[in-house]
C-alpha positions as CSV (number, residue, x, y, z in Angstrom):
1,M,-3.0,-10.1,20.3
2,T,0.1,-8.0,20.5
3,T,0.2,-4.5,21.9
4,P,1.1,-1.8,19.4
5,T,4.5,-0.3,19.8
6,Y,3.1,3.2,19.4
7,A,1.7,5.0,22.4
8,R,0.0,8.3,22.9
9,K,2.1,10.8,24.8
10,E,0.0,13.1,27.0
11,V,0.9,16.7,26.6
12,A,-0.4,19.6,28.6
13,P,-3.0,21.6,26.6
14,G,-0.9,24.8,26.7
15,A,2.3,22.9,25.5
16,A,0.5,21.1,22.7
17,K,-0.2,24.3,20.9
18,A,3.4,25.4,21.0
19,R,5.1,22.1,20.2
20,H,5.0,20.2,16.9
21,R,4.0,16.5,17.4
22,V,6.4,14.0,15.9
23,L,5.7,10.4,15.1
24,I,8.8,8.1,14.8
25,V,8.6,5.1,12.6
26,D,11.7,2.9,12.9
27,D,12.2,-0.8,13.6
28,H,15.1,-0.3,16.0
29,P,14.1,0.6,19.6
30,I,17.5,2.2,20.4
31,V,17.2,4.5,17.4
32,R,13.7,5.5,18.5
33,Q,14.8,6.1,22.0
34,G,17.7,8.3,20.8
35,L,15.4,10.3,18.5
36,R,12.9,10.8,21.3
37,R,15.6,12.1,23.7
38,L,16.9,14.5,21.0
39,I,13.5,15.7,19.9
40,D,11.8,16.1,23.4
41,Q,14.6,18.4,24.6
42,E,13.6,21.0,21.9
43,E,11.1,23.6,23.0
44,D,9.1,23.5,19.8
45,L,9.1,19.7,19.3
46,I,7.7,16.7,21.1
47,V,7.4,13.0,20.3
48,C,3.7,11.9,20.3
49,G,4.3,8.2,19.5
50,E,6.4,5.5,18.0
51,A,5.9,2.6,15.5
52,E,8.0,-0.2,14.2
53,S,6.0,-1.5,11.2
54,T,3.8,0.0,8.5
55,R,0.6,-1.4,10.1
56,E,1.5,0.3,13.4
57,A,2.5,3.5,11.7
58,K,-0.9,3.7,9.8
59,G,-2.8,3.2,13.0
60,A,-0.6,5.8,14.9
61,I,-1.1,8.4,12.2
62,R,-4.9,8.0,12.4
63,E,-5.0,8.0,16.2
64,L,-2.3,10.5,17.1
65,K,-2.6,12.9,14.2
66,P,1.1,14.0,14.2
67,D,2.4,17.2,12.7
68,V,5.2,15.3,11.0
69,I,6.4,11.7,10.7
70,I,10.0,10.4,10.6
71,V,10.2,7.2,8.6
72,D,13.0,4.6,8.0
73,I,13.1,2.6,4.8
74,S,13.7,-0.7,6.7
75,L,10.8,-1.6,8.9
76,K,9.9,-4.7,11.0
77,Q,7.0,-5.4,8.7
78,G,6.4,-3.8,5.4
79,D,8.5,-1.1,3.7
80,G,9.2,2.6,4.1
81,I,8.6,3.4,0.5
82,E,5.1,1.9,0.6
83,L,4.4,3.7,3.9
84,V,5.4,7.0,2.4
85,K,3.2,6.4,-0.6
86,D,0.2,5.5,1.6
87,A,0.7,8.4,4.0
88,R,0.9,10.8,1.1
89,A,-2.2,9.4,-0.5
90,H,-4.3,9.7,2.6
91,Y,-2.7,12.8,4.2
92,A,-1.8,15.1,1.4
93,S,-0.3,17.8,3.7
94,L,1.5,15.7,6.3
95,P,5.2,16.4,6.3
96,I,7.4,13.3,5.9
97,L,11.1,13.1,6.7
98,V,12.9,9.9,5.7
99,L,15.8,9.1,8.1
100,S,17.8,6.1,7.0
101,M,21.2,4.4,6.9
102,H,20.7,3.6,3.2
103,D,22.7,5.4,0.5
104,E,21.0,8.7,-0.2
105,T,22.3,8.8,-3.7
106,I,20.1,5.7,-4.4
107,Y,17.1,6.4,-2.2
108,A,16.6,10.2,-1.7
109,E,15.2,11.1,-5.1
110,R,13.0,8.0,-5.1
111,M,11.6,8.8,-1.7
112,L,10.9,12.3,-2.7
113,S,9.1,11.0,-5.8
114,A,7.1,8.7,-3.5
115,G,5.9,11.7,-1.5
116,A,8.5,12.4,1.2
117,N,9.5,16.0,1.9
118,G,13.0,15.2,2.9
119,Y,15.8,12.6,3.2
120,I,18.6,12.6,5.7
121,M,21.2,9.9,6.6
122,K,21.3,8.5,10.1
123,Q,25.0,9.4,10.1
124,A,24.2,13.1,10.0
125,A,24.9,15.3,13.0
126,S,22.0,15.8,15.4
127,D,21.9,19.5,14.7
128,Q,21.6,18.8,10.9
129,F,18.8,16.3,11.6
130,L,16.9,19.0,13.5
131,V,17.4,21.4,10.6
132,A,15.9,18.9,8.3
133,L,13.0,18.2,10.6
134,R,12.1,21.8,10.9
135,R,12.5,22.4,7.2
136,V,9.9,19.8,6.3
137,L,7.6,21.1,9.1
138,E,7.8,24.5,7.5
139,G,6.7,23.1,4.2
140,G,10.1,22.9,2.6
141,I,12.2,20.2,1.0
142,Y,15.4,18.8,2.6
143,V,18.2,16.9,0.9
144,S,21.9,17.0,1.3
145,E,24.1,19.1,-0.9
146,V,25.4,16.0,-2.7
147,V,21.8,14.8,-3.5
148,G,20.8,18.4,-4.5
149,N,23.7,18.7,-6.9
150,S,22.9,15.3,-8.4
151,M,19.3,16.3,-9.0
152,I,20.3,19.6,-10.5
153,Q,22.7,17.7,-12.8
154,K,19.9,15.4,-14.0
155,F,17.6,18.4,-14.6
156,A,20.3,20.3,-16.5
157,S,21.0,17.4,-18.7
158,G,17.4,17.2,-19.9
159,G,17.0,13.6,-18.9
160,A,20.2,12.5,-20.7
161,Y,22.1,11.9,-17.5
162,I,23.1,8.2,-17.2
163,S,24.2,7.0,-13.8
164,A,27.1,4.6,-13.5
165,N,25.5,2.8,-10.6
166,P,23.7,-0.4,-11.7
167,I,21.2,0.0,-8.9
168,D,19.7,3.0,-10.7
169,R,18.5,0.6,-13.4
170,L,16.0,-0.9,-11.0
171,S,12.4,0.3,-10.6
172,N,11.2,1.2,-7.2
173,R,9.5,-2.1,-6.8
174,E,12.6,-4.0,-7.9
175,L,14.7,-1.9,-5.4
176,Q,12.2,-2.8,-2.6
177,I,12.6,-6.5,-3.4
178,L,16.4,-6.3,-3.7
179,H,16.3,-4.6,-0.3
180,M,14.2,-7.4,1.2
181,I,16.5,-10.1,-0.3
182,G,19.4,-8.3,1.4
183,R,17.6,-8.4,4.7
184,G,17.3,-12.1,4.4
185,L,13.6,-12.3,3.5
186,S,12.4,-15.2,1.3
187,T,10.3,-14.8,-1.8
188,R,7.2,-15.7,0.2
189,Q,8.0,-13.3,3.0
190,A,8.7,-10.5,0.5
191,A,5.4,-11.3,-1.2
192,E,3.5,-11.1,2.1
193,A,5.2,-7.8,3.1
194,L,4.4,-6.2,-0.2
195,N,0.9,-7.8,-0.6
196,L,2.0,-9.4,-3.9
197,S,1.8,-12.9,-5.3
198,I,4.9,-15.2,-5.0
199,K,4.8,-15.4,-8.8
200,T,5.0,-11.6,-9.2
201,V,7.9,-11.4,-6.7
202,E,9.7,-14.1,-8.6
203,S,9.2,-12.2,-11.9
204,H,10.8,-9.1,-10.3
205,R,13.7,-11.2,-9.1
206,Q,14.3,-12.4,-12.7
207,R,14.3,-8.8,-14.0
208,I,16.6,-7.7,-11.2
209,K,19.1,-10.4,-12.2
210,R,19.0,-9.3,-15.9
211,K,19.4,-5.6,-15.0
212,L,22.3,-6.3,-12.7
213,N,23.9,-8.9,-15.0
214,L,23.6,-11.7,-12.5
215,A,23.4,-15.3,-13.7
216,T,22.0,-17.2,-10.8
217,G,19.7,-16.8,-7.7
218,S,22.7,-17.3,-5.4
219,Q,24.6,-14.5,-7.1
220,L,21.5,-12.3,-6.6
221,V,21.4,-13.1,-2.9
222,Q,25.1,-12.4,-2.4
223,Y,24.8,-9.1,-4.3
224,A,21.8,-8.1,-2.2
225,V,23.4,-9.0,1.1
226,N,26.6,-7.2,0.2
227,W,24.7,-4.1,-1.0
228,F,22.4,-4.0,2.0
229,S,25.3,-4.3,4.5
230,G,27.1,-1.5,2.7
231,R,29.9,-3.5,1.2
232,E,30.8,-3.3,-2.5
233,A,28.7,-5.8,-4.4
234,G,31.2,-6.1,-7.2
235,P,30.8,-5.3,-10.9
236,A,27.4,-5.9,-12.5
């Protein structure tokens, strides 16, 4: 039996009232450590726990009752989109900030639709991250200016806006599976992570290939790996 990554942080009773409790959900220990150092030095914030998978995160939310959670899209087990949906379904008022290395122009609007209150890239400056964290704690929404302008453009076009990015053709589930292919997960592993049948995942893979104009499974894998690593995947 493995010991959960998350751990309760004891806080003096007087300090607990003054400092917002933050739960960090990320599969990279170095990232979690860096965020903890950044957050704990703030007078109004303190990290109450950490988790590296969706299962650990769900347990930590129940046990630690954080005031806000910071979630990455890529997790050791499971998926950040599913975690955001689950957290929003069970904790309607819990602020959720997505902090990820993945392209905000692809993920930000999707994560907000899933229930997140904000999206910020890991490349952002530390002071901007703290602005985003406090914004969602106050009940607001945080996205970058680029994403905000894109959302306004879509709204102003009355739904007629058509993105040139082929990734935007994918549904959330298809995007999750493409993401997992890029991480090197097999069809069986993706099915287990998303609690789906292998047949269902394979059907999604076929639809992804059609939407991205890819002829073979090997082309799909190459596209997914290139996209996940941030390189140009080539025309689709």
